[in-house]
N, C-alpha and C positions, 0 to 999 in steps of 0.2 A: 268657545271662548277664544279671544284674540291673544296674541303674544303681548306681554307687558313690555313697555318701553323702558328697559333698564339702562342706566347710563353705562357707557363703556369706560372701563378703568384700564389705563395703560400701565405696562410693567414699570416704566420709568417713574411714574407717579407713585406706585406702590413702594418701589425701592427708596424713593426720596422720603416718603412718610416713615418707612422703617428706619432709615438713617437718622431722621430727626428724633424719633422715639428713642433710639439707642443713645443719642447725645443727651437727651433729657434724663434717661436712666443714670448715666454716668454723673451728670450734674447733681441729681437728687441724692445719689449715693455719697458724693463728696460733701454735700451739705449736711447729710445725716451724720457722717463721720466727724465733721467739724463740731456739730452740736454735741455729739457724744463726748468728744474730747473736752469741750467747754464745761459740760456737766461734771465730768470727772475732776477737772481742776477746781470747780466750785465746791465740790464735796470734800476735796482734800484740804481746803482752807479752813 
C-alpha cells in the first residue's frame, strides 16, 4: 500500500484557527450572558 497524500498543516495555521475559536467562545459566552440577563428582567416584570 502506498502512503496516502495527506495535506500538510502548518503550526501557524493551527494557532490561527485556535485563536479564532477562542474569540468565538468569548463572543458566544457574552451573548448567552446577555440573553440570560434579558430573561431575568422579563421574568421580574
